[in-house]
Every structure is written in structure tokens, then in C-alpha cells.
N, C-alpha and C positions, 0 to 999 in steps of 0.2 A: 741826450748826453746833458742834460739839466743838471743834473746833480754834479757834475764835475765842474758847475759852478766858474766854467769859462768867461762868462758875459761881466763878470763881475772885476776881470783883472784889467791892469791899466796896460792891456796890449792890443793894438791895431791889428787888423787884418793882416796886414805884411809880417806884422812880428811872428804871430800865432803861424802864419804858414811858414815860417824860418823854425819854429821851435818843434813843429811835428814833423817837418821835414828833416830837420836833424834826427829826433827821436827815432823816426821811421828806419833812417839809413844805420844808426847805431844799433838798434835792437835787431836788423835783420843780421849783422854780422856775428852776432852770440847766439841768439833763440833757436839753437842746433835741433832740440828734440823735436819741434814742428816738421825738420824735414824729413824726417823717419818715419812719424806716426799719423794715424788718423786725426785728423784737426775738425770738430764738429761746432759749429756755429761761427760766429757768434751770435747768440741768443738774445743778448740784452741784459741791462743791469738788473732787472726784474727776475730772471733765472736763477732759481735758486737750489735745483738738485736735478741729479743727473738719473733717469729712472733706469734699475737695475734688473727691469722685468721678473722681479722675483717676489715672493710675499711669505710671511712668517705668520703661523696661526696664533691668534689670539682667543681667550676666554669670552664669554658671552658677557655683555653687560648687564649692571643689575637687573634684578627682575625676570630674566632672561635666562632658562635652565641650559646649560652646558648640555650640548648633544643633540637639542632641539635643531639648533642653527649652525651653520659651518662658519666662521669669521676668518677672516684673514686681512692683512696691512701688508698695502705694498712696500718694498724695501727700495728705497731712494739712496743715493750719496751726495750728500750736502757740497754747495761749491766753496770754496776758498775764496775771501778777497782781501788784496794785499795792496799798500801805499807804499811808495819808493820815494821821499820829499827830494827834492834838488832847488835850486837856485838859480836866476839869471839877473845879469846886471841890467837895470834901467838903462844904462848909457849904452848897452849893446843894445836892448831894442829899438833905444831910439835910432841908433846907426843901422839898423834892419828897416826902418821907415825911410830911410836916405838912401837905401840902396844898399846897402852893405851886403855882401855876401862871404865874409870871412869872420863871422861872429864868433866870440868865445863861450864855447857851451862845454866846458870840462866837467861843470857837475853834473850835467845832462849825463855825459858820457859813463861816470859814476853810476848815477842811477840808473841807466839801460843797462849796466854789466851786471848790478845787482840783483834788477828784476828779472833779466834772462837766467842767472844764475841760479836764482828761486825755483824758476820754472824746470829747468833742467835738472835740478836735484831732485825734484819732485816726482818729473818723468823715469828717469835712470834708477834712482833710490828712494824713491818713496819718501811718506810724510806719515808717520804713524799717528800723531795725533791730529792728522785731518783724514784719517779712514783711507789713505792711498796708500796702495802697494806699488813700488817701483817695478821696473822691468826687471832689473839685476835681480833683485829679492825674489821674484816670482822664478825663474828660470831652474828647472829641476836639473840641468845639466852638470856635471863637476866644473869647475872653472879650470881652463888652462892657460898659462902660461906665457904671455905674448912676448916676455923678454926685452932685452934692451938692444938687439941687433936687428934694426931695420930689413935687413935682407933675408931674415927667416919671417918676418910678418907673412909675407903672403901662404909659406906652408902651413902656420899656425890657422891661419885663416880660414884656409881651405880644409884644414880637418874640422873646423866648427861649422862650415857650411856643409860637408857631409853629413855631419851628426844632425843637422837639422833636418836636411833630407831623406835620413834615413828615419827620421819619425814624422814622413809624410808632409814636413813644410815645404813650398814649392819658394821659389824665388820671384824676382833678383831680390838680392838681401844687401843689406846696407852696414856699414863699419862706422860706428861711433868710437872718439877714441878723443882723450885729453888734449889740451893742447901742446904740452912739451912733446908727446908722442906725435902728433900730427906734423909735428916740426921736422922731426926726424926722418919721417916719409916724406915729407915733399922735397927734402933735400937729399936724399940717398937715391944711389943707382946699384941694380946688382952686376955681377960679371956678365959682361956682354953689352951694357951700355942702359938696358931697359930701366925705365922708371919704376921704384918701387909703388910710388902712387898708382900708375898704369897697369901694373901686374894686379895690385890688389881689385881694380876695378873688374878685370878680367875674370878672377878667382870668386867675383861678387854676382858674376853675371850680367853684367854693366852697370851694378849698383853704384850707390854712393858712398863715397869715405868723408866723413863728416867731422870737423872740429866740433868738441864739446865741451864749452867750459862747465866747470863740476862734476865732469864725469869722473870718478876712480876707475882706472884702469880702462877697459873697451868692452864693447857689447856688441855682437855680429846677430843681428835681428833680419826679419822676412820683412819685406817692401808690398807683400801682396795685398795688404790692406785686409782689416777687419779685426786684426789683433791687439791692436793699441789704440786707445781711445782718449785724446785729449779733448773734452769738453768746454768750450767758452762760454761764460756769459757776457761779461764786458770783455773785450779784447784788450790790448794796452792800449792805453790812451791816457793824453796830458790833461791833468784836472789843476784848478787853482786854489790856495788856500789863503795866502795874503800878504801885504807888501808894506814895506817902508819908502823913506824918500832915495835909496840906492838900490835895493834888490826886490824880486818877484820872487816868492815863495810859491813853486808850483810841486806837481808830484806824477809819479806816474803808478795807473792804478789797473788794476785785472782782477778777475773772476775766475775761477776754472777748477774742475776736477779732473782725475786720471783712472783710468782704470785699465787693467789688461785682461783680456776675454781670454787670451790664447797664451800661457806659458810657456807651451813647446816650442812657442816661436822667437825665442832669443836664447842666447848662451854668453857666457861671461867671459872675458880674458884678462887676467891680472898681469900688473909690470912686470 
């Protein structure tokens, strides 16, 4: 953790505990993709690439005739690292030392949302420049329309689950939805008084309905394991940048890769 330079910050042990606790609480609200895919690691800051278990053929080096040797190179997916800066008030940190537990960490909340949004987008929609294909982009099924009427959602999701089962994909299943759609679900009941949320969980075989910031539409996916892999080097952590008389500049940092092992294990629903 030395690369985070925390020991150089003018923050006491009590202050760091407050910052770390706040970061953990706020990140857990937004990190939706991790609740639905396999999370491997964290392996540490020096972990640079994910082994893909494949090779590509190479020509022989100079001075060696092609055909006399068989040369292969291992394929890997390099991890991406990112930082999201934020600031905290030195006065608030002083209050943490005095025992205050109602500190103003609004900028940390913004940074946590931004960091989670980046990770969620990469998992669900991919990141071409980083070599990552998302769950939605890899699904081979035609996208079905979820629509705007929550009472109809269980029927649409049931058809999506059936499509996965017909292709040999087992459950339980998860449903990831954007924030606006999630709100409609939790506020709605069907005829007879059954909550739409509870009906969806039954359709999913006891799986999860997850609010996913950064997701366009919705995704139904298997929770059986082995289909989607989020590989962590450095898990999200708070590091120190610099400070002045009034504020301390910190950042959230993470390194990760994501890959889809089984594209058939998910299907997309549009709004």
C-alpha cells in the first residue's frame, strides 16, 4: 500500500479510519457489477495482467529457421488503473480527531460514485480502448424491450430466463437495472398486491435484483459462476496526493480487468 503515500498525509489514525469507513460505505452502494460477477483478487498493485490461457504463434527469432522450432506467445489482458481525485477539509479531519462522527465528505461521495460508475460501465458495456468486452456487448441474444410498465417486468424477465435455460445456462439468475427502473420496481405492486420486486426474485430462481448505476437498460445473467470475471489488482483504496492549509487532496484508486468467459450466460433488455 506504500504507493498510496498515506503516511505523508496530515491525517491521524482516527481521520484515516473516518475516511476509509465513509469510502467503503459509499462505494458499497454503487458497486453493482461486483454483486453479479466473479471477483478475483485483489492480487496487489504489482499485478499487471490477466492470464487468458491462450497463445499466439510467432516466427522464429533471427538466426533460427522457421519450421525447426515451434514458437508461441502467451496472451494476457493488461489491467487498467485509474484515479478519481477528491478533497476533504482539514477542519473536518480535526473534528474527526475530536470524535465527531457526522463529517462532511460530499466530495468523497462524488468520487465514489464516479469510480463505481467507471467499473460498472466497463463490466456491463465494455471498454474498447482497454480491450474489455462488456456483458451487454457479448450477449448473442436479440434484445427484448423491458418497457415502462413495472407490472409487465416479471413476464419479460421470465422469457429472458427461459431463453438462457434453453441454451443450457443454469440459475439462479440476476437482474441488473438502471437506477430509474429500479425505483419503479421497488415502488410497484401487481394486481393482487404482490410486490413486483418479490415476483422478479421468484422468476430469477431466488436470484438478485440489483440497482446498477451506469447500466443502460437491463441485463439478465446467470449467477452460477465462471461466466464473467472481474480481476482486481489494487482494489479501490484511498491514496494521498497533496495538501495546503485548508484542504487535503486525496484520490480513489483501482486497477482491474474484466472478461466474459461465456457470452451465452446473459441477455439484454432495453428500456
